[in-house]
Residue, then its C-alpha position, 0 to 999 in steps of 0.5 A: m454841426l461843425s466843430r471849432p478848430s484853432t484860431t488860425t481860421e481868423g486868418s488876417a486878423c491873427f496875422n496882424e496881431v502877431g505882426r504888430q507884436i513883432y514889427g510894431a508899426l511902419r513909417n507914417g504913410y497911407y498904408g500901415l502895417d495892418a493894411v500891408l499884412s492883410t494885403l499879403v494874406f489876401m493875395a495868398l488866398l486869392r492866388i495872386k502869387t506875385t506882386e507883379q500880378l497885383p495890377s491885373h486885379a481891380p484895385g478898388e474892389f480889392g481895396l474895399v476888403l481892406g477898408l480902403d479906397r484901393v489896394p497898394e500899388m505894386k511899387t508901394l507893396r515892394r517898398k513896404l516889403a523892403e522896409l519890413g525886410a530891413r528890420e530883420k525880424a522875419r525869424e522872430l515872426q516865424a518863431a512867434f507863429a511856431r510857438r502859437w501853433a504848438a501851444e494850440q495843438p501840442g499833441l501834433l508835435g509828437f511826430l514831426y516830418v522833416d524834409g528839404h525843399v530845393r528852390p532853384y535860382n534861374g538868374r545869372t547875376h550872382r554865383l550861388p552854391k549849386t545842389h541837386v534839384p530832384r524834380r529837374r534831375l540836374c545840379m544847378p544854383a539853388t537854395t535848400d530849405y528844411w521844413v518841419n511839418d506836424a503830425l498832420a503834415d501842416p507846416v510849423f517852421f522851416v530853416t534855410a541851409a547856409g550853402n546847401e548844407g546837408l540834413l544832418a548838419v542843419l538838424e544839429e545846428a538849427v532844427l533840433p534846438q527849435v523843436r526842443d524849445l517848442a515841445g518842451e521836455r517831451r519826446v519827439t519822433l522825427v520822420m525823415d528820408r534816408e538822407c538823415w542816416s547816421p547810426k552815431s546821430f541816432k544814438r545821440w539823439h535818442e539820449k537827448g529825447f528824440d526818436v527817429m523813423t527813417y528808411r534803411k540805407g544801404h544794401y540788405e538781404p531780403w527776408p523770407q516771405a513767410e515772415f510777412r503778415e497782412h495788416e489793414s490800415c483804416g485811418p479816419g477819412q481814408r480808404n483801407v490799405q493792406y500792408e504785408l509787414a514783418e519785424r526784426p531787431l537790428t543792431l547798427s554798425n555802432g552797436f545801437e539797437v533799433r527796430e526794423v520793419r519791412c513792407l513787402t510790395e506787390d513786386a516782391h520788393q522789401t521796403s525797410v523802415v528803421t525806428t528807435r520807437t519801441d512802443l509802437s505797433t508794427l502797423a503804426v510804424a508803417e503808417r507813420m513812415f509812409s505818411r511822409w508823402r503827405q509832406e511831399n504833397f504839401f510841397r507840390y501844392m505850395r509850389h503850384e498854388f502859392a508859388l513857394d519857389h517865387l523870389p520876392t527879390y533878387a537882392v543878395e546879402g553877404a555870406d560867411p566867407e569861412r563857410s567850408i565847401p568841397n575843394p575844387a582843386k582836389k576835384e580837378k586833380k582827381k580828373e587829371r589823375d583819372a585821365a592819366r589812369r585811362e591813358l595808362a590802361r589804354l597803353t598797357q592793353a596795346y602793349g599786351e596785344s602787341l606781345l601776342n602778335e606773331d610779327c612783333d619781334e621788335a615789340t618784345e624789346p623795351g621800346e618806346i611804348q614800354t618807356h611811355i608806360t613807365q612814365l605814365q605809372r610814375r605820373v599816376e603815382h605822383l598825381g595820386e600823392e598830390h591828390n591825397a595831400l590836398p584838403t577835402h574842404v576849404a573855406i570859400g573865401q580862400i578861392r574867391d574874393p570874399d566880397t563876392v561870396v553872397q546868398l539870396e536875401q532871406e528876410r523878405k523870403i522868410l516873411v512872404d513864406q510865413i504869410k503863405m504858411v498862415a494862409y495854407r493852414a487857415e485854408t486847411e482847417l476850413a477844408n476840413l470843415v467843408g469837406p464832409l458837407l460836399g459829400s462822401h465822395h467829394d472830400d478832395e473838392a474842399r480846397s477847390f470849393l474854398r478857392q471859389v469862395f475866396n473869389l466870390p462876389a459880395d456886397l458890403v453893407p455897414d450898419p453903424d447903428a447895429g454895429t455890424l458889417v454885413v457881407r452878402l455873398h452871391g450864389m454859387a453854381n449849385w445847391r450843394s455848394n450853397r449849402a456848404l457855404a451857408a454852414l461855413c458862414d454860420f460857423l465863422n459868425e460864431y467867432e464874432t470877429h470885428y473888422p480890424g480897426t473898427d467896432l463893426r462885427l463881421v456878419l457873413k450871409a450866404p444866399p438861400s440854398d434850395s432844399 
Protein backbone atom coordinates (compact mmCIF):
# COMPACT_ATOMS: atom_id res chain seq x y z
CA MET A 1 0.00 0.00 0.00
CA LEU A 2 1.10 3.54 -0.69
CA SER A 3 1.46 5.89 2.26
CA ARG A 4 0.03 9.37 2.02
CA PRO A 5 2.65 12.12 1.69
CA SER A 6 2.11 15.79 2.39
CA THR A 7 -0.44 17.83 0.50
CA THR A 8 2.08 19.16 -2.00
CA THR A 9 1.03 16.30 -4.26
CA GLU A 10 -2.12 18.27 -4.94
CA GLY A 11 0.11 20.37 -7.19
CA SER A 12 -1.74 23.04 -9.09
CA ALA A 13 -4.66 23.24 -6.65
CA CYS A 14 -2.25 23.86 -3.77
CA PHE A 15 -0.39 26.50 -5.73
CA ASN A 16 -3.60 28.26 -6.73
CA GLU A 17 -4.76 28.34 -3.12
CA VAL A 18 -1.59 30.04 -1.92
CA GLY A 19 -1.50 32.22 -5.03
CA ARG A 20 -4.98 33.58 -4.33
CA GLN A 21 -3.95 34.38 -0.75
CA ILE A 22 -1.03 36.47 -1.98
CA TYR A 23 -2.18 37.96 -5.29
CA GLY A 24 -5.95 37.95 -4.89
CA ALA A 25 -6.98 38.19 -8.57
CA LEU A 26 -5.77 39.54 -11.88
CA ARG A 27 -7.37 42.31 -13.86
CA ASN A 28 -10.59 41.35 -15.63
CA GLY A 29 -9.87 39.17 -18.62
CA TYR A 30 -10.48 35.78 -20.19
CA TYR A 31 -7.59 34.19 -18.28
CA GLY A 32 -7.75 34.70 -14.54
CA LEU A 33 -5.20 34.04 -11.82
CA ASP A 34 -6.06 30.32 -11.47
CA ALA A 35 -5.71 29.72 -15.22
CA VAL A 36 -2.34 31.50 -15.39
CA LEU A 37 -0.87 29.75 -12.34
CA SER A 38 -2.17 26.35 -13.47
CA THR A 39 -0.67 26.92 -16.91
CA LEU A 40 2.73 27.66 -15.41
CA VAL A 41 2.63 24.62 -13.09
CA PHE A 42 1.58 22.30 -15.92
CA MET A 43 4.27 23.76 -18.19
CA ALA A 44 6.90 22.87 -15.58
CA LEU A 45 5.63 19.30 -15.20
CA LEU A 46 5.34 18.83 -18.97
CA ARG A 47 8.88 20.19 -19.44
CA ILE A 48 7.69 23.16 -21.51
CA LYS A 49 10.66 25.09 -20.23
CA THR A 50 9.97 28.56 -21.64
CA THR A 51 6.99 30.57 -22.83
CA GLU A 52 8.65 30.56 -26.27
CA GLN A 53 8.10 26.79 -26.44
CA LEU A 54 4.38 27.06 -25.70
CA PRO A 55 3.24 27.58 -29.35
CA SER A 56 4.75 24.20 -30.31
CA HIS A 57 2.15 22.37 -28.19
CA ALA A 58 -1.49 21.91 -29.18
CA PRO A 59 -3.29 24.87 -27.55
CA GLY A 60 -6.69 23.16 -27.63
CA GLU A 61 -5.63 19.95 -25.90
CA PHE A 62 -3.62 21.86 -23.32
CA GLY A 63 -6.60 24.13 -22.77
CA LEU A 64 -8.87 21.19 -21.95
CA VAL A 65 -6.69 20.45 -18.93
CA LEU A 66 -7.40 24.01 -17.76
CA GLY A 67 -11.12 23.66 -18.43
CA LEU A 68 -10.87 26.20 -21.25
CA ASP A 69 -11.02 26.00 -25.02
CA ARG A 70 -7.32 26.85 -25.35
CA VAL A 71 -4.22 27.63 -23.35
CA PRO A 72 -3.03 31.27 -23.13
CA GLU A 73 -0.86 32.42 -26.04
CA MET A 74 2.76 33.23 -25.49
CA LYS A 75 2.25 37.00 -25.55
CA THR A 76 -0.75 36.70 -23.23
CA LEU A 77 1.22 34.63 -20.71
CA ARG A 78 4.07 37.14 -20.84
CA ARG A 79 1.64 39.99 -20.19
CA LYS A 80 0.10 38.16 -17.23
CA LEU A 81 3.55 37.46 -15.78
CA ALA A 82 4.41 41.13 -16.12
CA GLU A 83 1.22 42.04 -14.26
CA LEU A 84 2.10 39.66 -11.43
CA GLY A 85 5.66 40.97 -11.32
CA ALA A 86 4.47 44.56 -11.06
CA ARG A 87 2.75 43.73 -7.75
CA GLU A 88 6.12 42.83 -6.14
CA LYS A 89 4.72 39.98 -4.04
CA ALA A 90 6.93 37.12 -5.25
CA ARG A 91 8.89 37.06 -1.99
CA GLU A 92 5.64 36.87 -0.02
CA LEU A 93 4.62 33.90 -2.17
CA GLN A 94 7.95 32.20 -1.54
CA ALA A 95 7.71 32.82 2.22
CA ALA A 96 4.15 31.45 2.30
CA PHE A 97 5.23 28.19 0.67
CA ALA A 98 8.30 27.91 2.91
CA ARG A 99 6.08 28.23 6.00
CA ARG A 100 3.64 25.70 4.57
CA TRP A 101 6.37 23.13 3.89
CA ALA A 102 7.98 23.74 7.28
CA ALA A 103 4.66 23.18 9.04
CA GLU A 104 4.00 19.94 7.12
CA GLN A 105 7.36 18.34 7.89
CA PRO A 106 9.12 20.27 10.70
CA GLY A 107 11.51 17.40 11.35
CA LEU A 108 13.25 18.02 8.02
CA LEU A 109 14.43 21.46 9.19
CA GLY A 110 16.91 19.98 11.67
CA PHE A 111 19.53 19.79 8.91
CA LEU A 112 19.56 22.40 6.15
CA TYR A 113 21.88 22.38 3.15
CA VAL A 114 22.96 25.83 1.97
CA ASP A 115 24.81 26.39 -1.28
CA GLY A 116 25.07 28.96 -4.05
CA HIS A 117 23.91 28.55 -7.63
CA VAL A 118 25.31 30.94 -10.25
CA ARG A 119 23.06 31.95 -13.15
CA PRO A 120 25.16 33.36 -16.02
CA TYR A 121 23.94 36.39 -17.97
CA ASN A 122 24.72 36.02 -21.68
CA GLY A 123 23.24 39.34 -22.81
CA ARG A 124 25.31 42.36 -23.79
CA THR A 125 22.81 45.15 -23.18
CA HIS A 126 23.49 45.68 -19.47
CA ARG A 127 26.57 45.74 -17.28
CA LEU A 128 26.09 43.27 -14.45
CA PRO A 129 28.47 42.24 -11.66
CA LYS A 130 30.83 39.45 -12.60
CA THR A 131 31.52 36.31 -10.62
CA HIS A 132 33.13 32.93 -11.10
CA VAL A 133 30.91 30.38 -12.88
CA PRO A 134 32.27 26.98 -11.71
CA ARG A 135 30.78 24.79 -14.43
CA ARG A 136 32.21 27.08 -17.14
CA ARG A 137 35.47 27.72 -15.29
CA LEU A 138 35.54 31.42 -16.05
CA CYS A 139 34.43 34.77 -14.68
CA MET A 140 31.43 36.36 -16.37
CA PRO A 141 28.34 38.49 -15.66
CA ALA A 142 26.02 36.45 -13.48
CA THR A 143 23.62 36.43 -10.55
CA THR A 144 24.12 34.23 -7.49
CA ASP A 145 21.20 32.57 -5.69
CA TYR A 146 21.77 30.87 -2.34
CA TRP A 147 19.43 27.91 -1.94
CA VAL A 148 18.32 26.34 1.33
CA ASN A 149 17.31 22.68 1.03
CA ASP A 150 15.92 20.47 3.77
CA ALA A 151 17.33 17.21 5.13
CA LEU A 152 16.09 15.34 2.04
CA ALA A 153 17.64 17.96 -0.28
CA ASP A 154 14.22 19.29 -1.31
CA PRO A 155 14.17 23.09 -1.80
CA VAL A 156 12.68 25.31 0.91
CA PHE A 157 13.60 28.82 -0.25
CA PHE A 158 16.38 30.77 -1.93
CA VAL A 159 17.88 34.24 -1.60
CA THR A 160 19.31 36.28 -4.45
CA ALA A 161 22.59 37.93 -3.48
CA ALA A 162 22.91 41.62 -4.28
CA GLY A 163 25.98 42.10 -6.45
CA ASN A 164 27.05 38.46 -5.92
CA GLU A 165 27.79 38.89 -2.24
CA GLY A 166 29.55 35.99 -0.55
CA LEU A 167 27.87 33.24 1.41
CA LEU A 168 28.84 34.65 4.81
CA ALA A 169 27.22 38.03 4.13
CA VAL A 170 24.03 36.49 2.73
CA LEU A 171 23.78 34.08 5.67
CA GLU A 172 23.91 36.90 8.19
CA GLU A 173 21.59 39.26 6.33
CA ALA A 174 18.91 37.01 4.86
CA VAL A 175 19.26 33.24 5.36
CA LEU A 176 19.58 32.86 9.14
CA PRO A 177 16.69 35.23 10.01
CA GLN A 178 14.35 33.34 7.66
CA VAL A 179 15.51 29.96 8.96
CA ARG A 180 14.85 31.10 12.51
CA ASP A 181 11.38 32.24 11.51
CA LEU A 182 10.64 28.81 10.00
CA ALA A 183 12.25 26.61 12.67
CA GLY A 184 11.26 28.56 15.76
CA GLU A 185 13.53 28.17 18.77
CA ARG A 186 14.88 24.71 17.90
CA ARG A 187 18.55 24.31 16.98
CA VAL A 188 19.31 23.97 13.29
CA THR A 189 22.43 22.49 11.70
CA LEU A 190 23.65 24.22 8.54
CA VAL A 191 25.58 21.95 6.17
CA MET A 192 27.74 23.98 3.76
CA ASP A 193 30.94 23.88 1.76
CA ARG A 194 34.13 25.61 2.87
CA GLU A 195 33.04 28.99 1.49
CA CYS A 196 31.36 29.56 4.87
CA TRP A 197 34.60 29.06 6.82
CA SER A 198 34.79 31.65 9.61
CA PRO A 199 35.72 30.67 13.18
CA LYS A 200 34.25 33.94 14.52
CA SER A 201 30.95 33.24 12.75
CA PHE A 202 30.88 29.63 13.96
CA LYS A 203 31.09 30.78 17.56
CA ARG A 204 28.50 33.52 17.09
CA TRP A 205 26.06 31.21 15.29
CA HIS A 206 26.51 28.51 17.94
CA GLU A 207 25.45 30.98 20.61
CA LYS A 208 22.37 31.91 18.52
CA GLY A 209 21.22 28.30 18.17
CA PHE A 210 22.78 27.37 14.82
CA ASP A 211 25.22 24.49 14.46
CA VAL A 212 27.61 24.20 11.51
CA MET A 213 28.96 21.31 9.49
CA THR A 214 31.50 22.08 6.78
CA TYR A 215 34.82 21.11 5.25
CA ARG A 216 37.95 22.38 6.97
CA LYS A 217 39.66 25.17 5.08
CA GLY A 218 43.41 25.53 4.70
CA HIS A 219 46.36 23.16 5.02
CA TYR A 220 46.34 20.49 7.70
CA GLU A 221 48.77 17.72 8.57
CA PRO A 222 47.63 14.13 7.92
CA TRP A 223 46.76 11.86 10.81
CA PRO A 224 48.32 8.40 11.23
CA GLN A 225 46.31 5.86 9.26
CA ALA A 226 46.19 3.61 12.32
CA GLU A 227 43.64 6.00 13.87
CA PHE A 228 41.04 5.33 11.17
CA ARG A 229 38.31 2.77 11.76
CA GLU A 230 35.90 1.24 9.25
CA HIS A 231 32.26 2.31 9.44
CA GLU A 232 29.42 1.01 7.30
CA SER A 233 26.64 3.30 6.16
CA CYS A 234 23.39 1.61 5.16
CA GLY A 235 20.75 4.28 4.66
CA PRO A 236 17.21 3.30 3.63
CA GLY A 237 16.96 2.62 -0.09
CA GLN A 238 20.71 3.10 -0.59
CA ARG A 239 23.57 0.73 -1.18
CA ASN A 240 25.98 0.11 1.68
CA VAL A 241 28.99 2.44 1.79
CA GLN A 242 32.21 1.84 3.69
CA TYR A 243 33.93 4.81 5.37
CA GLU A 244 37.36 4.92 7.03
CA LEU A 245 36.84 7.53 9.76
CA ALA A 246 38.77 9.11 12.61
CA GLU A 247 37.92 11.92 15.02
CA ARG A 248 39.75 14.45 17.20
CA PRO A 249 38.80 17.65 19.01
CA LEU A 250 39.92 20.84 17.24
CA THR A 251 40.61 24.30 18.63
CA LEU A 252 40.06 27.02 16.04
CA SER A 253 42.12 30.17 15.71
CA ASN A 254 39.78 32.09 18.04
CA GLY A 255 39.88 29.40 20.73
CA PHE A 256 36.46 27.92 19.85
CA GLU A 257 36.29 24.15 20.41
CA VAL A 258 34.78 22.00 17.63
CA ARG A 259 34.93 18.40 16.40
CA GLU A 260 37.01 17.30 13.44
CA VAL A 261 36.10 14.11 11.58
CA ARG A 262 38.32 12.85 8.79
CA CYS A 263 37.54 10.35 6.07
CA LEU A 264 40.39 8.35 4.53
CA THR A 265 39.87 7.78 0.81
CA GLU A 266 41.30 5.01 -1.35
CA ASP A 267 44.11 7.27 -2.60
CA ALA A 268 45.11 8.02 1.03
CA HIS A 269 43.65 11.54 0.96
CA GLN A 270 42.10 12.72 4.22
CA THR A 271 38.91 14.76 3.86
CA SER A 272 38.40 16.88 6.96
CA VAL A 273 34.89 17.74 8.23
CA VAL A 274 34.41 20.24 11.06
CA THR A 275 31.20 20.49 13.08
CA THR A 276 29.90 22.11 16.24
CA ARG A 277 27.49 19.20 16.85
CA THR A 278 28.65 17.16 19.85
CA ASP A 279 25.76 14.68 20.02
CA LEU A 280 26.18 13.01 16.61
CA SER A 281 28.21 9.86 16.08
CA THR A 282 31.29 9.96 13.87
CA LEU A 283 29.45 8.06 11.16
CA ALA A 284 26.43 10.40 11.33
CA VAL A 285 28.68 13.43 10.78
CA ALA A 286 30.20 11.83 7.69
CA GLU A 287 26.81 10.77 6.32
CA ARG A 288 25.29 14.23 6.73
CA MET A 289 28.28 16.04 5.26
CA PHE A 290 28.71 13.80 2.24
CA SER A 291 24.97 13.93 1.55
CA ARG A 292 25.56 17.53 0.51
CA TRP A 293 26.07 16.27 -3.02
CA ARG A 294 22.33 15.60 -3.18
CA GLN A 295 21.93 19.36 -3.36
CA GLU A 296 24.42 19.48 -6.23
CA ASN A 297 22.36 16.82 -7.98
CA PHE A 298 19.27 18.95 -7.37
CA PHE A 299 20.89 21.92 -9.13
CA ARG A 300 21.88 19.77 -12.08
CA TYR A 301 18.43 18.21 -12.39
CA MET A 302 16.71 21.59 -12.15
CA ARG A 303 18.97 23.07 -14.83
CA HIS A 304 18.39 20.23 -17.26
CA GLU A 305 14.74 19.40 -16.60
CA PHE A 306 13.22 22.67 -15.39
CA ALA A 307 15.51 25.24 -17.08
CA LEU A 308 16.47 26.81 -13.76
CA ASP A 309 18.88 29.24 -15.43
CA HIS A 310 16.33 30.54 -17.94
CA LEU A 311 15.39 34.20 -17.56
CA PRO A 312 11.67 34.94 -18.02
CA THR A 313 12.60 38.53 -18.87
CA TYR A 314 15.69 40.58 -19.68
CA ALA A 315 14.20 43.62 -17.95
CA VAL A 316 16.36 45.29 -15.33
CA GLU A 317 15.71 47.32 -12.23
CA GLY A 318 17.76 49.82 -10.32
CA ALA A 319 20.35 48.49 -7.91
CA ASP A 320 21.81 50.12 -4.81
CA PRO A 321 24.46 52.66 -5.98
CA GLU A 322 25.98 52.55 -2.49
CA ARG A 323 26.74 48.85 -2.83
CA SER A 324 30.40 48.25 -2.04
CA ILE A 325 32.59 46.66 -4.71
CA PRO A 326 36.36 46.05 -5.04
CA ASN A 327 38.07 49.29 -6.00
CA PRO A 328 39.08 49.01 -9.69
CA ALA A 329 41.60 51.85 -9.26
CA LYS A 330 43.41 49.80 -6.60
CA LYS A 331 43.50 46.84 -8.97
CA GLU A 332 44.98 48.95 -11.79
CA LYS A 333 47.55 50.51 -9.44
CA LYS A 334 48.59 47.02 -8.33
CA LYS A 335 49.09 46.00 -11.97
CA GLU A 336 51.25 49.09 -12.53
CA ARG A 337 53.33 48.40 -9.42
CA ASP A 338 53.79 44.72 -10.33
CA ALA A 339 54.94 45.69 -13.84
CA ALA A 340 57.53 48.07 -12.36
CA ARG A 341 58.72 45.32 -10.02
CA ARG A 342 59.19 42.91 -12.91
CA GLU A 343 61.17 45.50 -14.84
CA LEU A 344 63.31 46.19 -11.77
CA ALA A 345 63.99 42.47 -11.33
CA ARG A 346 64.97 42.19 -15.01
CA LEU A 347 67.40 45.11 -14.86
CA THR A 348 68.86 43.93 -11.55
CA GLN A 349 69.53 40.52 -13.09
CA ALA A 350 71.10 42.11 -16.18
CA TYR A 351 73.31 44.34 -14.02
CA GLY A 352 74.46 41.34 -11.98
CA GLU A 353 75.33 39.40 -15.12
CA SER A 354 77.32 42.35 -16.45
CA LEU A 355 79.43 42.43 -13.26
CA LEU A 356 80.34 38.79 -13.79
CA ASN A 357 81.43 39.47 -17.37
CA GLU A 358 85.26 39.59 -17.69
CA ASP A 359 85.14 42.35 -20.31
CA CYS A 360 82.87 44.75 -18.45
CA ASP A 361 85.23 47.18 -16.75
CA GLU A 362 82.93 50.02 -17.69
CA ALA A 363 79.95 48.26 -16.14
CA THR A 364 81.54 48.42 -12.70
CA GLU A 365 81.22 52.21 -12.77
CA PRO A 366 77.82 53.80 -11.94
CA GLY A 367 76.38 53.96 -15.41
CA GLU A 368 73.10 54.20 -17.21
CA ILE A 369 71.79 50.82 -16.01
CA GLN A 370 72.57 51.68 -12.40
CA THR A 371 70.76 54.99 -12.69
CA HIS A 372 67.75 53.27 -14.21
CA ILE A 373 67.67 50.75 -11.36
CA THR A 374 67.68 53.56 -8.79
CA GLN A 375 64.83 55.30 -10.59
CA LEU A 376 62.79 52.10 -10.74
CA GLN A 377 63.33 51.44 -7.03
CA ARG A 378 61.94 54.86 -6.23
CA ARG A 379 59.02 54.32 -8.63
CA VAL A 380 58.14 50.93 -7.09
CA GLU A 381 58.21 52.48 -3.63
CA HIS A 382 56.03 55.39 -4.76
CA LEU A 383 53.52 53.09 -6.48
CA GLY A 384 53.34 50.94 -3.37
CA GLU A 385 52.50 53.97 -1.23
CA GLU A 386 49.79 55.03 -3.71
CA HIS A 387 48.36 51.49 -3.77
CA ASN A 388 48.20 51.28 0.02
CA ALA A 389 46.52 54.68 0.24
CA LEU A 390 43.62 53.65 -2.01
CA PRO A 391 40.52 52.18 -0.31
CA THR A 392 39.97 48.46 -0.85
CA HIS A 393 36.25 48.89 -1.62
CA VAL A 394 34.24 51.79 -2.95
CA ALA A 395 30.57 52.46 -3.65
CA ILE A 396 29.73 51.51 -7.21
CA GLY A 397 27.95 54.84 -7.64
CA GLN A 398 31.30 56.63 -7.19
CA ILE A 399 32.85 55.11 -10.31
CA ARG A 400 29.75 54.76 -12.50
CA ASP A 401 26.69 56.83 -13.28
CA PRO A 402 24.17 55.79 -10.59
CA ASP A 403 21.48 55.55 -13.27
CA THR A 404 23.44 52.74 -14.97
CA VAL A 405 23.74 50.64 -11.78
CA VAL A 406 21.16 47.93 -12.46
CA GLN A 407 20.33 44.32 -11.74
CA LEU A 408 18.10 41.81 -13.51
CA GLU A 409 14.47 42.08 -12.49
CA GLN A 410 13.89 39.67 -9.62
CA GLU A 411 10.09 39.54 -9.27
CA ARG A 412 9.27 37.43 -12.30
CA LYS A 413 12.33 35.26 -11.82
CA ILE A 414 11.40 34.49 -8.19
CA LEU A 415 7.80 33.73 -9.19
CA VAL A 416 8.79 31.37 -12.01
CA ASP A 417 11.40 29.62 -9.85
CA GLN A 418 8.84 29.19 -7.08
CA ILE A 419 6.53 27.48 -9.54
CA LYS A 420 9.36 25.15 -10.54
CA MET A 421 10.05 24.39 -6.86
CA VAL A 422 6.41 23.40 -6.32
CA ALA A 423 6.49 21.18 -9.41
CA TYR A 424 9.78 19.58 -8.35
CA ARG A 425 8.57 18.79 -4.83
CA ALA A 426 5.30 17.33 -6.13
CA GLU A 427 7.22 15.20 -8.63
CA THR A 428 9.63 14.09 -5.89
CA GLU A 429 6.84 12.84 -3.64
CA LEU A 430 5.21 10.98 -6.51
CA ALA A 431 8.60 9.49 -7.46
CA ASN A 432 9.04 8.22 -3.90
CA LEU A 433 5.65 6.52 -4.20
CA VAL A 434 6.04 4.80 -7.55
CA GLY A 435 9.75 3.96 -7.23
CA PRO A 436 9.21 0.72 -5.26
CA LEU A 437 6.45 -0.34 -7.68
CA LEU A 438 8.89 -0.27 -10.60
CA GLY A 439 11.08 -2.97 -9.04
CA SER A 440 14.00 -3.10 -6.67
CA HIS A 441 16.48 -2.32 -9.44
CA HIS A 442 14.50 0.47 -11.06
CA ASP A 443 14.10 3.15 -8.39
CA ASP A 444 16.00 5.59 -10.60
CA GLU A 445 13.32 5.21 -13.28
CA ALA A 446 10.63 6.85 -11.17
CA ARG A 447 11.08 10.37 -12.52
CA SER A 448 11.34 9.14 -16.08
CA PHE A 449 8.14 7.17 -15.54
CA LEU A 450 6.36 10.27 -14.21
CA ARG A 451 7.43 12.35 -17.19
CA GLN A 452 5.75 9.75 -19.39
CA VAL A 453 2.62 9.86 -17.24
CA PHE A 454 2.43 13.65 -17.42
CA ASN A 455 2.43 13.45 -21.22
CA LEU A 456 0.14 10.42 -21.42
CA PRO A 457 -3.00 10.87 -23.61
CA ALA A 458 -6.29 10.72 -21.76
CA ASP A 459 -10.03 11.08 -22.29
CA LEU A 460 -11.94 13.59 -20.16
CA VAL A 461 -15.47 12.40 -19.35
CA PRO A 462 -17.51 14.83 -17.21
CA ASP A 463 -20.54 13.40 -15.45
CA PRO A 464 -22.52 16.22 -13.78
CA ASP A 465 -25.15 13.81 -12.45
CA ALA A 466 -22.53 11.76 -10.58
CA GLY A 467 -20.51 14.86 -9.76
CA THR A 468 -17.32 13.45 -11.25
CA LEU A 469 -14.80 14.23 -13.95
CA VAL A 470 -13.36 10.91 -15.08
CA VAL A 471 -9.86 10.98 -16.57
CA ARG A 472 -9.32 7.79 -18.57
CA LEU A 473 -5.61 7.42 -19.10
CA HIS A 474 -4.33 5.51 -22.11
CA GLY A 475 -2.09 2.47 -21.77
CA MET A 476 1.66 2.66 -21.25
CA ALA A 477 4.44 0.62 -22.83
CA ASN A 478 4.40 -2.45 -20.56
CA TRP A 479 2.46 -4.18 -17.80
CA ARG A 480 4.86 -3.05 -15.11
CA SER A 481 4.26 0.63 -15.96
CA ASN A 482 0.49 0.08 -16.17
CA ARG A 483 0.55 -1.59 -12.75
CA ALA A 484 2.43 1.35 -11.24
CA LEU A 485 0.06 3.78 -12.96
CA ALA A 486 -3.00 1.99 -11.54
CA ALA A 487 -1.58 2.12 -8.01
CA LEU A 488 -0.76 5.81 -8.43
CA CYS A 489 -4.30 6.57 -9.65
CA ASP A 490 -5.85 4.70 -6.73
CA PHE A 491 -3.72 6.66 -4.32
CA LEU A 492 -4.49 10.07 -5.84
CA ASN A 493 -8.21 9.29 -5.95
CA GLU A 494 -8.15 9.04 -2.14
CA TYR A 495 -7.71 12.81 -1.99
CA GLU A 496 -11.14 13.29 -3.59
CA THR A 497 -9.84 16.42 -5.26
CA HIS A 498 -12.39 18.63 -7.01
CA TYR A 499 -11.55 20.20 -10.33
CA PRO A 500 -10.73 23.87 -9.59
CA GLY A 501 -13.77 26.11 -10.02
CA THR A 502 -16.27 23.24 -10.18
CA ASP A 503 -18.03 20.70 -7.98
CA LEU A 504 -16.76 17.79 -10.07
CA ARG A 505 -14.57 15.27 -8.24
CA LEU A 506 -11.55 14.07 -10.20
CA VAL A 507 -11.49 10.29 -10.79
CA LEU A 508 -8.34 8.91 -12.42
CA LYS A 509 -8.77 5.60 -14.23
CA ALA A 510 -5.76 3.65 -15.45
CA PRO A 511 -5.96 1.02 -18.20
CA PRO A 512 -6.15 -2.60 -16.99
CA SER A 513 -2.72 -4.13 -16.43
CA ASP A 514 -1.89 -7.71 -17.36
CA SER A 515 -1.13 -9.93 -14.38
